[in-house]
C-alpha positions in Angstrom: -26.9 -5.6 29.1 -30.6 -5.9 28.4 -32.7 -3.6 27.5 -36.5 -2.1 29.2 -39.1 -4.0 27.6 -41.4 -1.3 24.9 -43.8 0.5 26.8 -47.5 1.1 25.8 -48.6 3.7 23.1 -50.9 4.7 20.9 -50.7 3.4 17.6 -52.7 6.8 16.1 -49.1 8.5 16.2 -45.7 7.0 15.9 -44.3 5.6 19.3 -41.7 7.5 21.4 -38.3 5.5 22.4 -39.1 2.6 24.4 -35.7 1.9 25.9 -33.3 3.0 28.3 -30.5 5.5 27.6 -27.0 4.2 27.2 -26.0 5.8 30.1 -28.9 3.6 32.2 -27.8 0.7 30.1 -24.2 1.0 31.4 -24.9 1.1 34.7 -27.4 -1.3 34.9 -24.8 -3.6 33.1 -22.0 -2.8 36.2 -24.7 -3.0 38.3 -25.2 -6.9 37.2 -21.7 -7.7 36.9 -21.4 -6.6 40.6 -24.1 -8.3 41.4 -23.3 -11.6 39.9 -19.7 -11.7 39.8 -19.4 -13.8 42.9 -21.1 -16.9 41.9 -20.8 -16.7 38.2 -19.8 -19.4 36.3 -18.8 -20.1 32.3 -19.5 -23.3 31.3 -18.4 -23.8 28.1 -19.7 -27.5 26.3 -16.9 -28.5 24.5 -14.9 -28.5 27.6 -17.7 -30.0 29.4 -18.0 -33.0 27.1 -19.3 -31.8 24.0 -18.6 -33.9 20.6 -17.7 -31.0 18.0 -18.0 -31.9 13.9 -19.3 -35.7 14.3 -23.3 -35.9 12.9 -23.5 -39.7 13.9 -26.7 -40.6 16.1 -24.8 -41.8 18.8 -23.5 -37.8 19.2 -26.4 -36.4 18.3 -28.1 -38.3 21.4 -25.2 -37.9 23.5 -24.9 -34.2 22.7 -28.5 -33.6 23.4 -28.6 -35.3 26.6 -25.3 -33.2 27.8 -26.9 -30.2 27.0 -30.0 -31.1 28.9 -28.5 -32.0 32.0 -26.3 -28.6 31.7 -29.3 -26.2 31.4 -30.8 -28.0 34.2 -27.8 -26.9 36.7 -27.5 -23.5 35.6 -27.3 -21.2 38.5 -28.1 -17.4 38.2 -25.5 -15.3 37.0 -24.1 -18.4 34.8 -23.0 -18.3 30.8 -23.7 -21.2 29.1 -21.3 -21.2 25.6 -21.5 -23.0 22.6 -17.9 -22.6 21.2 -17.4 -21.7 17.4 -17.8 -24.9 16.0 -20.4 -27.0 15.0 -22.3 -29.2 17.0 -24.8 -31.8 15.8 -27.5 -32.9 18.1 -31.1 -34.9 18.6 -34.3 -32.4 19.3 -36.3 -32.5 22.3 -33.9 -29.6 24.1 -35.2 -28.3 27.1 -35.3 -26.4 30.2 -37.3 -25.4 33.0 -37.0 -22.0 35.1 -34.0 -20.6 33.8 -33.1 -16.9 35.8 -30.4 -14.5 35.3 -28.5 -16.7 33.1 -26.8 -16.0 29.5 -26.9 -18.5 26.7 -24.5 -18.0 23.6 -24.7 -19.9 20.9 -20.8 -18.7 19.2 -20.7 -21.6 17.0 -23.6 -24.0 15.5 -26.1 -26.4 16.4 -27.7 -28.6 13.7 -30.5 -30.3 14.4 -30.7 -34.3 13.5 -32.6 -34.8 10.1 -33.4 -38.4 11.6 -37.4 -37.8 11.7 -37.8 -41.8 12.8 -35.4 -41.4 15.6 -36.6 -37.9 16.9 -38.1 -37.9 20.7 -42.0 -37.9 20.2 -44.4 -38.0 23.3 -46.9 -41.1 23.8 -49.4 -39.5 20.7 -46.8 -40.0 18.3 -46.0 -35.3 18.3 -42.6 -34.8 17.9 -41.2 -32.3 20.6 -39.4 -28.8 19.9 -35.8 -28.7 18.7 -35.1 -26.1 21.5 -37.9 -24.9 24.4 -37.6 -22.9 27.4 -40.2 -22.9 30.1 -40.7 -19.8 31.9 -37.3 -18.6 31.7 -37.0 -14.8 33.6 -33.8 -12.2 32.5 -32.4 -14.8 29.9 -30.1 -13.6 27.1 -29.7 -15.8 24.2 -26.7 -13.6 22.1 -24.0 -15.0 20.5 -20.1 -13.2 20.4 -20.7 -12.8 16.7 -23.7 -14.6 14.6 -24.6 -18.1 15.7 -26.4 -20.8 14.3 -29.1 -22.6 14.9 -30.0 -25.3 11.8 -32.8 -27.3 11.8 -32.4 -29.1 8.6 -36.2 -28.2 7.6 -35.5 -30.2 4.1 -36.0 -33.8 4.8 -38.9 -32.9 7.5 -41.2 -30.6 4.6 -39.9 -33.5 1.9 -41.3 -33.5 -1.4 -43.0 -30.4 -2.5 -46.6 -30.7 -1.4 -46.5 -34.5 -1.0 -44.3 -33.7 2.3 -47.1 -31.7 3.5 -49.4 -34.4 2.7 -47.5 -37.0 4.8 -46.8 -35.2 7.9 -48.7 -31.9 7.8 -48.0 -29.9 10.5 -46.3 -32.7 12.8 -42.7 -31.4 12.7 -40.7 -29.9 15.4 -40.4 -25.6 16.3 -36.8 -24.4 16.0 -36.8 -22.0 18.6 -39.5 -21.7 21.7 -39.9 -20.2 24.8 -43.1 -20.5 27.0 -44.6 -18.4 29.8 -40.5 -16.0 29.6 -40.1 -13.0 31.0 -37.9 -10.4 30.5 -36.5 -11.8 27.6 -33.7 -10.5 25.0 -32.4 -12.7 22.2 -29.9 -11.1 19.6 -27.1 -12.0 17.2 -28.9 -15.5 16.2 -29.1 -17.2 12.6 -32.3 -19.3 12.2 -32.1 -21.4 9.6 -34.6 -23.6 7.8 -37.1 -24.5 10.6 -38.7 -28.0 10.0 -42.0 -26.2 11.3 -42.1 -22.4 12.7 -39.0 -21.0 13.5 -39.3 -18.6 16.9 -42.5 -19.3 19.2 -42.7 -17.1 21.9 -46.1 -17.3 23.3 -47.5 -16.1 26.6 -44.6 -13.7 27.1 -44.0 -10.6 29.3 -41.1 -8.1 27.7 -39.0 -9.6 24.8 -36.7 -7.7 22.8 -35.7 -9.2 19.5 -32.4 -7.7 17.7 -30.1 -8.8 14.9 -31.3 -12.0 14.1 -32.1 -13.6 11.0 -34.5 -16.3 9.7 -34.2 -18.2 6.4 -36.1 -21.3 5.4 -35.8 -21.4 1.6 -36.1 -24.2 -0.9 -34.1 -23.2 -3.8 -31.8 -20.0 -3.6 -33.9 -18.0 -6.5 -34.9 -14.7 -5.1 -38.7 -15.2 -5.4 -41.1 -17.5 -3.9 -41.7 -20.5 -6.3 -43.9 -22.5 -6.6 -41.5 -25.1 -5.1 -40.2 -22.9 -2.4 -43.5 -21.7 -1.0 -44.5 -25.7 -0.1 -42.1 -25.2 2.6 -45.6 -24.7 4.4 -45.9 -23.3 8.1 -42.2 -22.1 8.0 -42.7 -18.9 10.3 -40.4 -16.4 11.3 -41.4 -14.5 14.5 -44.6 -15.8 16.1 -45.5 -14.4 19.6 -48.4 -13.6 21.7 -48.0 -11.7 25.0 -47.1 -8.5 26.1 -44.5 -5.5 25.7 -42.5 -7.4 22.7 -40.2 -5.2 20.9 -38.4 -6.6 17.6 -36.2 -4.4 15.1 -33.1 -4.9 12.9 -34.4 -8.4 12.1 -34.4 -10.3 8.6 -36.2 -13.1 7.8 -36.9 -14.5 4.2 -39.4 -17.7 4.5 -42.6 -19.2 2.8 -45.5 -18.6 5.6 -46.3 -15.7 7.5 -42.9 -13.7 8.1 -44.0 -12.0 11.4 -47.1 -13.7 13.5 -48.7 -11.8 16.2 -50.9 -14.5 18.0 -53.7 -14.3 20.1 -55.0 -11.9 22.9 -51.2 -9.8 22.2 -51.0 -6.4 23.7 -48.2 -4.0 23.1 -45.9 -4.7 20.5 -43.7 -2.8 17.9 -41.5 -4.2 14.7 -39.3 -1.7 12.9 -36.7 -2.2 10.7 -37.7 -5.6 9.7 -36.5 -6.8 5.9 -39.1 -9.2 5.2 -39.9 -12.0 2.8 -42.5 -14.6 3.0 -46.3 -14.6 3.8 -46.5 -11.4 5.0 -46.3 -9.0 8.4 -49.0 -10.3 9.4 -51.7 -10.7 13.0 -53.2 -13.8 12.9 -54.6 -15.9 12.6 -57.1 -14.9 15.2 -59.8 -16.5 17.2 -62.2 -15.0 19.5 -59.6 -13.1 21.5 -58.5 -9.4 21.5 -55.1 -8.0 19.9 -54.5 -4.6 20.5 -51.8 -1.9 20.1 -49.3 -3.3 17.3 -47.5 -1.4 15.0 -45.2 -2.6 12.3 -43.0 0.8 10.8 -39.5 1.3 8.5 -39.9 -2.3 7.1 -38.8 -3.9 3.6 -40.4 -6.7 2.0 -38.4 -7.6 -0.9 -40.1 -10.2 -4.0 -42.8 -10.8 -1.3 -45.6 -13.4 -1.7 -48.1 -11.7 0.9 -47.3 -8.0 1.8 -49.6 -6.3 4.8 -52.1 -9.5 6.2 -54.5 -9.7 9.3 -56.7 -12.4 9.4 -59.0 -14.0 11.6 -60.0 -17.7 11.6 -63.1 -18.0 13.9 -65.8 -15.7 15.4 -65.7 -13.1 18.1 -62.6 -11.9 17.9 -61.0 -8.4 17.7 -58.2 -6.4 16.0 -57.6 -2.6 17.0 -55.4 0.4 17.1 -52.9 -1.4 14.8 -50.8 0.7 12.3 -48.4 0.1 9.5 -46.2 2.7 8.9 -43.6 3.3 6.0 -43.6 -0.4 4.9 -42.2 -0.4 1.2 -43.3 -3.8 -0.5 -41.4 -4.9 -3.4 -43.3 -7.2 -6.6 -45.5 -8.7 -4.7 -46.4 -12.5 -5.8 -50.1 -12.8 -4.1 -52.0 -9.9 -2.2 -50.1 -6.8 -1.4 -53.0 -5.8 1.2 -54.8 -7.9 3.0 -57.5 -7.2 5.1 -59.6 -10.2 6.7 -60.6 -13.8 7.0 -57.4 -16.6 7.6 -56.8 -17.5 3.7 -55.9 -20.8 4.9 -56.6 -24.5 5.1 -56.2 -26.3 8.0 -56.2 -30.0 6.5 -54.9 -32.5 3.6 -57.6 -30.7 1.1 -55.2 -28.1 0.5 -58.5 -25.7 -1.0 -60.5 -26.0 2.1 -61.9 -22.9 3.5 -60.7 -22.8 7.0 -62.7 -19.4 6.5 -60.9 -18.6 3.4 -59.3 -20.8 0.8 -55.7 -20.4 -0.3 -57.0 -21.3 -4.1 -59.6 -18.2 -3.9 -60.3 -16.6 -6.2 -58.4 -18.4 -9.1 -59.9 -21.7 -8.7 -63.4 -22.4 -9.6 -66.2 -23.2 -6.3 -63.1 -22.1 -4.1 -64.8 -20.0 -1.0 -63.6 -17.1 1.0 -65.7 -16.9 3.8 -65.9 -13.9 5.8 -65.4 -14.2 9.7 -67.9 -12.7 12.7 -64.8 -10.9 14.2 -64.2 -7.4 13.7 -61.3 -4.5 12.8 -61.3 -1.5 14.9 -59.2 1.4 14.3 -56.3 0.5 11.7 -54.1 2.3 9.8 -51.6 2.1 7.1 -49.7 5.3 6.5 -47.0 6.0 3.3 -47.0 2.4 2.3 -45.7 2.1 -1.2 -45.9 -1.0 -3.2 -44.4 -1.1 -6.3 -45.6 -3.8 -9.1 -46.8 -7.0 -8.4 -49.1 -9.7 -9.9 -52.6 -9.2 -8.3 -54.8 -6.8 -7.5 -54.2 -4.4 -4.6 -56.0 -6.5 -2.0 -58.7 -7.9 -0.2 -60.6 -5.8 2.7 -63.5 -8.1 4.0 -65.2 -7.6 7.5 -67.4 -9.4 9.0 -71.3 -9.4 7.5 -73.0 -10.4 10.9 -74.9 -6.5 12.7 -72.1 -5.2 14.6 -69.0 -7.0 12.5 -68.4 -4.2 10.3 -64.7 -3.1 10.1 -64.9 0.5 11.6 -62.5 3.6 11.2 -60.2 1.9 8.8 -57.6 5.2 7.1 -55.4 4.5 4.5 -53.6 7.9 4.5 -50.1 7.5 1.4 -51.1 4.2 0.3 -49.5 4.5 -2.9 -49.2 1.7 -5.4 -46.6 2.3 -8.9 -48.1 0.2 -11.7 -50.6 -2.4 -9.7 -52.3 -5.3 -11.5 -55.9 -5.4 -12.4 -56.4 -9.1 -11.8 -58.9 -10.0 -10.8 -60.5 -7.1 -9.3 -60.9 -4.9 -12.9 -60.9 -1.3 -12.1 -62.0 -1.8 -8.5 -58.6 -2.9 -7.6 -59.8 -3.9 -4.2 -62.3 -7.1 -3.0 -63.8 -4.7 -0.3 -66.6 -5.3 1.5 -68.3 -5.3 5.1 -66.6 -1.6 6.1 -68.9 0.2 8.3 -66.0 3.2 8.2 -63.3 3.3 6.5 -61.3 5.9 4.6 -58.4 7.4 2.0 -56.6 9.9 2.7 -53.5 11.4 1.1 -51.8 10.5 -2.0 -53.9 7.2 -1.6 -54.2 5.6 -5.0 -56.1 3.7 -6.2 -58.5 4.2 -3.4 -60.6 1.0 -2.1 -64.1 1.1 -3.2 -66.1 0.9 -0.2 -63.9 3.9 1.4 -64.8 7.9 1.9 -62.5 9.6 -0.8 -60.7 12.0 1.3 -57.3 12.0 -1.4 -55.7 15.1 -2.8 -56.7 14.0 -6.3 -55.3 16.7 -7.7 -51.5 15.8 -6.4 -52.2 12.1 -7.5 
């Protein structure tokens, strides 16, 4: 049974419960069962001819072709089951217009790492590993914890060198385009070559009890070697009414990324380590009504990260609440331009260089876009290698940050590198307030803290 999609809420306060009651879910499940029982079918991939435990290229192609033909044949009420075995497949799996079906990954799908054989379009761009176009009322599930293994290591190549060779022409692991009322649960997404989970233009999405992992090593930190598994984003989403909860992610890029033109999203009870609980990068669109709460970030690279890549965008009505950030390697808090390079010149500023401020002549350019009504509440940062953060608004008239509130944003043993006693790089803020036990206070904020309690 599927939970109801999230409903709009005000990020100024904690959202009200947004799911149906257990009784309602039980009634819905019963109704769906009665309606679909007459025509529903269960299709077992192995019984249909799928070959398990064979990683030959011939089998990868055969399994891939069988998956595509089976997806194309599914009818409303059907369940497509991958049994608890390992199936090697070629990428380019695709489905169009699935409605009212369930796909159960009870076993493991291992995608081929034969880069030369991977299917591509006429321009040489690789196809995603698995894409679903315009699905409606579809459940992606598992009877235990199914695995989608992207075998990203070969695509990443040698640290640093692999990116210069392939840049971003690598397959996404799991993609949904223009879906409606989608549930994803109990799936382990392993070592994607590129973005792991990309759901865009969605109307109603719930993700629960899923895990993402992208690692070069097993070390409990993001080493210089690990972090070169570039672009292995975790949960990337655009659209309306999204609820992602009780999930984990350890990767080498944005752990969660809310992309352009998104509204009404709630992310809670997430254990994440990577390049941040992120909104962005955002271009000229508006993103609003986004909440992250009750999250734990152990040995992460970045912590809270919001970013513009271009001009004319708006990020507003955003709450980060009850977040613990432990031992961040880089910035615990970043509200400003995107720190990224979109070329093979790794220190290029698009608009802010990833080499800034440590590499001489590296640039960080403010984006002429606007932040409004951003609340950070009950944020605890423990340790870290760099100063608390960067808060950088637009410099053009009318583009300063408005109503930025830090309430009980507390650092334990913060580093002063590189901003010294200021702790923050803070500019382009029209109105910012620090409240409660917040410490240290960004120098461009109005200090309304309870100083006697700090």
